[in-house]
C-alpha positions in Angstrom: -25.3 16.2 12.8 -26.0 13.0 10.8 -29.3 11.8 9.5 -30.2 8.2 9.3 -32.7 6.0 7.4 -35.8 4.5 9.1 -34.8 0.8 8.9 -35.8 -0.6 12.3 -33.2 -2.2 14.6 -33.9 -5.1 17.0 -35.3 -4.2 20.4 -32.8 -4.1 23.3 -32.7 -2.9 26.8 -30.7 -2.8 30.0 -30.0 -6.1 31.7 -28.1 -5.9 35.0 -26.3 -9.1 36.0 -28.8 -11.7 37.3 -31.9 -9.9 36.0 -34.6 -12.4 34.9 -36.8 -10.2 32.8 -37.6 -6.5 32.2 -39.4 -6.0 35.5 -36.5 -7.5 37.4 -34.1 -5.3 35.4 -36.0 -2.2 36.3 -36.1 -3.1 40.0 -32.4 -3.8 40.1 -31.6 -0.5 38.3 -33.8 1.4 40.7 -32.3 -0.2 43.8 -28.8 0.4 42.5 -29.3 4.1 41.8 -31.1 4.6 45.1 -28.2 3.1 46.9 -25.6 5.4 45.3 -27.6 8.6 45.5 -25.6 10.1 48.3 -22.4 10.0 46.3 -23.9 10.3 42.8 -23.1 13.9 42.1 -19.5 13.7 43.4 -18.7 10.7 41.4 -20.3 12.0 38.2 -18.1 15.1 38.3 -15.0 13.3 39.5 -15.2 10.4 37.0 -16.0 12.7 34.0 -13.5 15.3 35.1 -16.4 17.7 35.5 -17.2 17.4 31.7 -20.7 16.1 32.4 -21.9 19.7 33.3 -20.5 21.0 30.0 -22.3 18.3 28.0 -25.5 19.2 29.7 -25.0 22.9 28.8 -24.3 21.9 25.2 -27.5 20.0 25.2 -29.4 23.0 26.5 -27.8 25.1 23.7 -29.0 22.6 21.1 -32.6 22.9 22.3 -32.5 26.6 23.0 -35.3 27.3 20.5 -37.7 25.5 22.8 -36.2 26.9 26.0 -36.8 30.5 24.8 -40.5 29.8 24.6 -42.2 31.0 27.7 -45.1 28.6 27.2 -43.0 25.5 26.7 -43.5 22.4 28.8 -40.2 20.6 29.4 -39.5 17.2 31.0 -36.1 16.0 32.3 -36.7 12.2 32.2 -34.6 9.8 34.3 -33.5 13.1 35.9 -31.4 11.6 38.7 -30.4 14.5 40.9 -31.7 17.1 38.4 -28.6 18.5 36.8 -30.1 18.6 33.3 -33.2 20.4 34.5 -31.0 22.9 36.3 -28.9 23.4 33.1 -32.1 24.0 31.1 -33.5 26.5 33.6 -30.2 28.4 33.7 -30.1 28.6 29.9 -33.7 29.8 29.5 -33.4 32.4 32.2 -30.2 33.6 30.4 -32.0 33.7 27.1 -35.1 35.5 28.2 -33.6 37.4 31.1 -36.8 37.2 33.1 -37.0 34.3 35.7 -40.8 35.0 36.2 -41.8 34.9 32.5 -42.4 31.1 32.3 -45.8 29.7 32.7 -44.7 26.3 33.8 -41.5 25.1 35.6 -39.3 22.5 34.2 -40.2 19.1 35.5 -37.9 16.2 36.4 -39.1 12.6 36.7 -37.2 9.6 38.1 -38.2 6.3 39.6 -35.3 6.3 42.2 -36.8 8.3 45.1 -33.5 9.0 46.9 -32.3 10.7 43.7 -35.4 13.0 43.7 -34.8 13.9 47.3 -31.4 15.2 46.4 -32.7 17.0 43.3 -35.3 18.8 45.4 -32.7 19.8 48.0 -30.5 21.2 45.3 -33.4 23.1 43.8 -34.3 24.7 47.2 -30.6 25.6 47.8 -30.3 27.2 44.3 -33.7 28.8 44.4 -34.6 27.0 41.2 -38.2 26.6 40.1 -37.8 23.1 38.7 -40.1 20.5 40.2 -39.5 16.8 40.7 -41.8 13.8 40.9 -41.5 10.1 41.3 -42.4 8.2 38.1 -41.4 5.3 35.8 -40.1 6.3 32.4 -41.7 3.1 30.9 -45.1 4.2 32.2 -45.1 7.9 32.8 -47.8 9.5 34.9 -48.7 12.1 32.3 -51.5 12.3 29.7 -50.8 12.2 26.0 -49.2 15.3 24.4 -48.1 16.9 27.6 -44.6 18.2 26.7 -42.8 20.2 24.0 -39.4 18.7 25.0 -38.5 15.5 26.7 -34.8 15.2 27.4 -32.7 12.7 29.3 -29.0 12.7 30.2 -27.2 9.4 30.9 -30.4 7.7 32.0 -32.0 6.3 28.8 -29.6 3.4 28.5 -30.9 2.1 31.9 -34.4 1.4 30.5 -35.3 -2.2 30.4 -36.7 -1.8 26.9 -35.5 1.0 24.6 -38.3 0.6 22.0 -41.1 0.7 24.6 -39.4 3.7 26.3 -39.2 5.6 23.0 -42.9 4.9 22.3 -43.8 6.1 25.7 -41.8 9.3 25.2 -43.5 9.9 21.9 -46.9 9.5 23.6 -46.3 12.4 26.0 -44.8 14.7 23.4 -46.9 17.2 21.6 -47.0 17.3 17.8 -43.7 18.7 16.6 -42.2 18.1 20.1 -38.5 17.2 20.5 -36.7 14.3 22.1 -33.1 14.8 23.2 -31.1 11.8 24.4 -27.6 12.5 25.8 -25.7 9.2 26.4 -22.3 7.6 26.6 -21.0 5.7 23.6 -17.8 3.8 22.6 -15.5 5.8 20.3 -14.9 4.6 16.8 -11.3 5.7 16.8 -9.2 2.7 17.6 -6.7 4.4 19.8 -9.4 6.4 21.7 -11.5 3.3 22.0 -8.6 1.5 23.7 -8.1 4.3 26.2 -11.8 4.6 26.8 -12.2 0.9 27.5 -9.2 0.9 29.8 -10.6 3.8 31.8 -14.2 2.6 31.8 -13.6 -1.0 32.5 -10.5 -0.9 34.7 -10.3 2.4 36.5 -13.8 3.6 36.8 -15.2 0.6 38.6 -12.4 0.7 41.2 -12.7 4.4 41.9 -16.5 4.4 41.8 -16.7 1.4 44.0 -14.3 2.7 46.6 -16.0 6.1 46.9 -19.7 4.9 46.7 -19.2 1.7 48.7 -21.1 0.0 45.9 -18.7 -1.8 43.5 -21.5 -3.5 41.6 -23.0 -0.2 40.5 -19.8 1.0 39.0 -19.2 -2.4 37.4 -22.6 -2.1 35.8 -21.9 1.3 34.3 -19.2 0.3 31.7 -21.2 -2.9 30.8 -24.3 -0.8 30.2 -22.4 1.5 27.9 -20.9 -1.5 26.0 -24.3 -3.0 25.5 -26.0 0.2 24.5 -26.9 0.6 20.8 -24.3 2.5 18.8 -25.5 5.9 17.4 -26.8 4.6 14.1 -28.8 1.8 15.7 -30.3 4.1 18.3 -31.2 6.5 15.5 -33.1 3.7 13.7 -34.9 2.8 16.9 -36.0 6.4 17.3 -37.2 6.4 13.7 -39.1 3.1 14.1 -40.8 4.6 17.2 -42.2 7.4 15.0 -39.6 10.2 15.4 -38.5 12.1 12.3 -35.5 14.3 11.5 -33.4 12.0 13.7 -29.9 13.3 14.0 -26.9 12.7 16.3 -23.8 14.7 17.3 -20.8 13.2 19.0 -18.6 15.0 21.5 -15.4 14.1 23.4 -13.9 11.9 20.7 -17.2 10.1 20.3 -17.6 9.0 23.9 -20.7 11.1 24.4 -23.5 11.4 21.8 -26.6 13.6 21.7 -29.5 12.3 19.7 -32.4 14.6 18.7 -35.7 13.6 17.1 -39.0 15.2 16.4 -42.6 13.9 16.7 -44.9 14.2 13.6 -47.0 17.3 13.2 -46.5 21.1 13.2 -44.5 22.6 16.0 -46.5 24.9 18.2 -45.6 28.5 17.4 -43.8 30.6 20.0 -46.1 33.3 21.4 -45.6 36.3 23.6 -47.7 35.3 26.6 -47.2 38.6 28.4 -48.7 40.4 25.4 -51.4 37.8 24.8 -52.6 37.2 28.4 -51.0 39.9 30.6 -48.8 39.3 33.6 -48.7 35.7 34.8 -50.9 34.6 37.7 -49.8 31.4 39.4 -52.3 28.8 40.3 -52.6 25.1 40.5 -52.9 23.1 37.3 -54.1 19.5 36.7 -52.4 17.6 34.0 -54.6 14.5 34.6 -51.8 12.8 36.5 -52.5 9.5 38.1 -53.7 9.4 41.7 -50.7 7.5 43.1 -48.3 10.3 42.2 -50.7 13.3 42.4 -49.3 14.3 45.8 -45.9 14.8 44.2 -47.2 17.0 41.5 -47.3 20.3 43.4 -45.9 22.8 41.0 -48.0 25.8 40.0 -48.5 27.0 36.5 -50.9 29.5 35.0 -53.8 28.4 32.8 -53.8 29.8 29.3 
């Protein structure tokens, strides 16, 4: 992984074609992902040659120190249909070897409700404990210092303002909490960059448009990647938002990059909750969530 200086980079954000401002950009992105939700998983796996699941597993491995903590609060932001949350859950069950040991389920949050419906359906089918609520990444329905880890896979670049999004993530992270951003990037290697652009700009929009029935959505994808800050610039944005120890690691010839940063303060120590508090007892918890989304916050956690 590489470490970068803290010189701030200019603010940028997603701008779908025709968007007038940040609010209009967010609305267009939400409508677009809501429309392609029925075919989203199929196209993700098809267009990435099923490598997207591997990248999520690698991300889970990189944050395994948090996943092994039975008291950790974890958020999959811009969760889509929940694949990163499911990868985290599978990894932490494998590490701890006790699916009942965790005091709080992994939480997924997305502002495209049709995506959440599919995530919930997948969770029920896979008997996963992850819970999913409807919420905007730019104004999350959580109080300050709610999570030990906030992670997002292929969703951060769709935010209308990256700097504001990073500050909002920092707000909901606990001292010493971690941010993990998994995103597409354009390779630096000249030959790989040419192949990447040909696939992303010529083939992907055609295939995605035919299968999803929404050509505009899959024309937006390569443009959003081209306009997304390169790794060094995103690292500077993270540092300017208050994250320290900012690093990134590139995979797949530089076409996929994982950024990791840490909020200031001492990381909460891992504790043996079974030894400290006895067997877990499930009951409702109140995180101080806003009233308009309270009905979606139905997961149960034990109170320490």
